[in-house]
C-alpha positions in Angstrom: 114.8 107.9 -39.9 113.0 109.8 -37.1 111.1 109.4 -33.9 108.4 112.0 -33.3 105.7 112.5 -30.6 102.7 114.7 -31.2 100.7 115.7 -28.1 97.1 116.5 -28.6 94.3 117.7 -26.3 91.9 114.8 -26.4 90.5 111.9 -28.4 89.0 114.0 -31.1 92.1 116.0 -31.8 94.3 112.9 -31.6 92.1 111.2 -34.2 92.2 114.1 -36.6 95.9 114.7 -36.2 96.7 111.0 -36.8 94.3 110.8 -39.8 96.0 113.8 -41.4 99.3 111.9 -41.4 97.7 108.8 -42.8 95.8 110.6 -45.5 98.9 112.6 -46.6 101.0 109.5 -46.8 98.5 107.7 -48.9 97.7 110.6 -51.2 101.4 111.3 -51.9 102.3 107.8 -52.8 99.1 107.0 -54.8 99.1 110.3 -56.7 101.7 108.8 -59.1 99.7 105.7 -59.7 101.4 103.5 -57.1 99.6 101.3 -54.6 99.8 101.7 -50.8 100.1 99.0 -48.2 98.3 100.0 -45.0 98.6 98.2 -41.7 95.5 98.4 -39.4 94.8 97.9 -35.8 91.6 97.4 -33.9 90.3 98.6 -30.5 88.6 101.8 -29.4 91.6 104.1 -30.0 91.7 104.2 -33.8 88.0 104.4 -34.4 88.0 108.2 -34.8 91.0 108.0 -37.1 89.1 105.5 -39.3 86.0 107.8 -39.6 88.2 110.6 -40.8 90.0 108.2 -43.2 86.7 107.0 -44.7 85.4 110.6 -45.1 88.6 111.6 -46.9 88.4 108.6 -49.2 84.8 109.4 -50.0 85.6 113.0 -50.8 88.2 111.8 -53.3 91.3 112.9 -51.3 92.9 109.6 -52.2 92.0 106.6 -54.3 90.9 103.8 -51.9 91.1 101.2 -54.7 94.9 101.5 -54.6 95.1 100.4 -50.9 95.9 96.9 -49.7 95.4 96.5 -46.0 96.9 94.1 -43.5 95.4 93.8 -40.0 97.5 93.1 -36.9 95.6 90.3 -35.2 92.5 88.3 -34.7 91.1 86.2 -31.8 91.1 82.4 -31.6 88.2 81.0 -29.6 85.3 83.4 -30.4 81.9 81.9 -29.8 80.4 80.2 -32.8 79.9 76.8 -34.4 82.0 77.4 -37.4 84.5 79.9 -38.9 81.7 82.0 -40.6 79.9 82.4 -37.3 83.1 83.3 -35.5 84.1 85.8 -38.2 80.7 87.5 -37.9 80.8 87.6 -34.1 80.4 91.2 -32.9 83.8 91.0 -31.1 85.7 89.6 -34.1 88.2 91.9 -35.6 86.8 91.1 -39.0 83.4 92.4 -37.9 85.1 95.4 -36.2 86.8 96.4 -39.5 83.6 96.2 -41.5 81.8 98.3 -38.9 84.5 100.9 -38.3 86.1 101.3 -41.7 85.5 98.9 -44.6 81.7 99.4 -44.5 82.0 103.2 -44.5 84.0 103.3 -47.8 82.3 104.2 -51.1 85.2 102.6 -53.0 86.6 99.4 -51.5 90.2 98.8 -50.8 91.9 96.7 -53.5 92.4 93.9 -51.1 92.1 93.3 -47.3 94.0 90.8 -45.3 93.1 89.7 -41.7 94.8 86.8 -39.8 92.6 83.7 -40.0 92.1 83.1 -36.3 88.5 82.3 -36.8 89.4 79.2 -38.8 90.8 77.6 -35.6 88.4 75.9 -33.1 89.7 76.6 -29.6 88.7 73.2 -28.2 90.6 71.4 -31.0 93.6 73.6 -30.3 93.5 72.8 -26.6 93.5 69.1 -27.4 96.3 69.3 -30.0 98.5 71.2 -27.6 97.8 68.7 -24.7 98.4 65.6 -26.9 101.4 66.8 -28.8 103.8 68.5 -26.4 106.8 67.8 -28.7 105.3 69.8 -31.6 105.5 73.1 -29.9 107.2 75.3 -27.2 106.1 78.2 -25.2 108.2 81.4 -25.3 107.8 84.3 -23.0 108.8 85.6 -19.5 105.4 86.8 -18.4 101.8 85.6 -18.4 101.3 86.1 -22.1 103.1 83.3 -24.1 103.8 82.7 -27.7 103.1 79.1 -28.8 105.8 78.3 -31.4 104.8 75.4 -33.5 107.6 73.3 -34.9 108.1 73.3 -38.7 107.9 69.4 -38.6 104.9 69.2 -36.3 103.2 65.8 -36.5 99.8 67.0 -35.3 97.5 67.8 -38.3 95.9 70.6 -36.3 99.1 72.3 -35.2 100.8 71.7 -38.6 97.8 73.2 -40.3 97.8 76.3 -38.2 101.5 76.9 -39.1 101.0 76.0 -42.8 97.6 77.6 -43.5 97.3 80.5 -41.0 100.7 81.8 -39.7 103.3 81.4 -42.5 101.0 82.5 -45.4 100.2 85.8 -43.7 103.8 86.9 -43.3 104.4 85.7 -46.9 101.6 87.8 -48.2 103.1 90.9 -46.6 106.5 90.2 -48.1 104.9 89.5 -51.5 103.1 92.9 -51.4 106.5 94.6 -50.8 106.0 95.3 -47.1 103.8 97.7 -45.3 104.1 101.4 -46.1 102.5 102.7 -42.9 101.2 100.7 -40.0 98.6 102.1 -37.6 98.9 100.6 -34.1 97.5 101.2 -30.6 99.1 100.1 -27.3 97.9 98.0 -24.5 98.1 99.0 -20.8 101.3 96.9 -20.4 102.9 98.2 -23.7 101.9 95.3 -26.0 101.3 95.8 -29.7 98.6 93.7 -31.2 98.8 90.5 -29.2 102.5 90.5 -28.9 102.2 90.4 -25.1 104.6 91.7 -22.6 107.5 89.3 -22.1 107.2 87.5 -25.5 110.7 87.7 -27.0 111.7 89.5 -30.2 112.8 86.5 -32.2 112.5 85.1 -35.7 108.8 84.3 -35.5 107.0 86.8 -37.7 103.4 85.6 -36.9 102.5 84.5 -33.4 100.0 82.1 -31.9 99.5 83.6 -28.5 98.2 82.2 -25.2 96.7 85.4 -23.9 97.8 87.2 -20.7 95.3 87.0 -17.9 95.5 90.8 -17.8 94.4 91.0 -21.4 91.5 88.7 -20.8 90.4 90.6 -17.7 90.6 94.0 -19.6 88.5 92.6 -22.4 85.8 91.6 -19.9 86.1 94.8 -17.9 85.8 96.9 -21.1 82.6 95.0 -22.0 83.8 93.0 -24.9 82.9 89.7 -23.3 80.5 88.8 -20.5 82.8 86.4 -18.6 85.8 84.2 -18.9 83.8 81.3 -20.4 82.9 83.4 -23.4 86.3 85.1 -23.7 88.9 83.8 -26.2 92.1 82.5 -24.6 94.3 82.6 -27.7 94.9 85.0 -30.6 96.9 85.2 -33.9 99.1 88.3 -34.1 101.9 89.9 -36.1 105.0 90.0 -33.9 106.5 93.3 -32.8 109.4 93.0 -35.2 107.1 92.3 -38.1 104.9 95.4 -37.2 107.9 97.6 -36.9 109.3 96.4 -40.3 106.8 98.9 -41.8 108.4 101.9 -43.4 106.5 104.1 -41.0 104.7 103.2 -37.8 102.0 105.5 -36.4 100.9 104.8 -32.8 97.8 106.4 -31.4 97.2 106.3 -27.6 94.7 107.9 -25.3 93.8 107.8 -21.7 95.9 107.5 -18.5 96.2 103.7 -18.7 98.6 104.2 -21.6 100.8 106.8 -19.9 103.3 104.4 -18.2 104.1 102.2 -21.2 104.3 105.2 -23.5 106.9 106.8 -21.2 108.8 103.6 -20.7 109.0 103.0 -24.5 110.5 106.4 -25.1 113.1 106.1 -22.3 114.3 102.5 -22.7 116.0 100.5 -25.3 114.1 97.7 -27.0 112.8 95.4 -24.2 110.3 92.5 -24.6 108.8 93.6 -21.3 107.3 96.6 -23.2 106.9 95.5 -26.8 106.3 99.0 -28.2 109.8 99.8 -27.2 110.9 97.9 -30.3 110.2 101.3 -32.1 113.8 102.2 -31.2 115.1 99.3 -33.3 113.0 100.4 -36.2 114.4 103.9 -36.0 118.0 102.6 -35.8 117.3 100.6 -39.0 116.2 103.7 -40.8 112.4 103.7 -40.4 110.1 106.3 -38.9 108.0 106.1 -35.8 105.3 108.6 -34.8 103.3 108.7 -31.6 100.1 110.7 -31.5 99.0 111.0 -27.8 96.2 112.8 -25.9 97.3 114.6 -22.8 96.5 111.8 -20.3 98.5 109.3 -22.3 101.3 111.8 -22.6 101.4 112.6 -18.9 104.3 110.3 -18.0 106.5 111.2 -20.9 106.0 114.9 -20.3 107.6 114.6 -16.9 110.8 113.3 -18.7 110.5 115.5 -21.8 114.0 116.8 -21.6 115.6 113.4 -21.3 113.4 112.1 -24.2 114.5 115.0 -26.4 118.1 114.2 -25.6 117.5 110.7 -27.0 116.7 112.3 -30.3 112.9 112.3 -30.1 111.1 115.3 -31.6 108.1 116.5 -29.4 105.4 118.7 -30.9 102.6 119.9 -28.7 99.5 120.9 -30.6 97.1 120.5 -27.6 96.4 124.3 -27.3 95.2 124.7 -30.9 91.6 125.7 -31.5 88.9 123.2 -30.8 88.1 120.7 -33.6 84.7 119.3 -34.6 84.4 116.1 -32.4 84.4 112.9 -34.4 81.4 111.9 -32.4 79.5 114.8 -33.8 80.3 114.3 -37.5 77.0 113.9 -39.1 76.7 111.2 -41.8 74.0 109.1 -43.4 74.4 105.8 -45.1 73.9 105.5 -48.8 72.2 102.0 -49.0 74.3 101.1 -52.0 77.7 102.3 -50.9 77.6 103.1 -47.1 79.3 106.3 -48.2 79.9 109.0 -45.5 78.2 112.2 -46.7 
């Protein structure tokens, strides 16, 4: 078990350093013929990592066909008349993964899993929640709340979400033998996936989440949605405890907005107010947690580096190493048959 922080200079170095860890882990396990279960996140932060990962796969540094992937989360309430349209919406996480990783691979992963949030129609969910208050309860001490559907829910809509969307996803992870390495990012309030700040660490493995107003506002501010009317208000997500059940969790973070939650998570015991703090529980249970941060994201923790080291965290600063080739400048062309990076 270990907790390690790697400090990098900028986004490009962060992406390359994180990718090296992922590639090494996959190559070591699959070299003997074993499969590899890889947890994936979305958002801007891992995009550079994914480009390096695709390039390494296409060079033959590991066998992509041995990988089974599990994504963290998916929106509920994307614009679209049906599940297919919602899944192909430019802001769906299904679309994101095709664009940023799956579509760049010359050899496909053995299997890919994404939470089926696009199967749920937001208006029907709103009505089912309003008409069946005894079928569910809200959990959380902040603006983001988990909607916990009872196992004996009478509403066909709510019972179907539990039976067909939430429970099967956690079961698929268990059936695969668990996740070997999970890539995650972190939100500005310390959330992982859509396990929002204040949602408790309890027995629910998969969450139906009523999104925090801050999360909705950030999605609009970052240009993902034009306004509140077009922005989803719910999401399906792995819970923090399910994420950190992976044998190794690799968190990438860049930018000053991440500095405060990163520092808090390293200095505090597990606290639902900052969900990534659950990493300490994972370490205590014998698993590994690695943070790869750029300098702005590391600013807060660097002020308390001595205290963090005394808690048993290894800190490695590679920010002064020679310049790397920026991911944004990696030249590639698409092979029309395979979308292979070359």
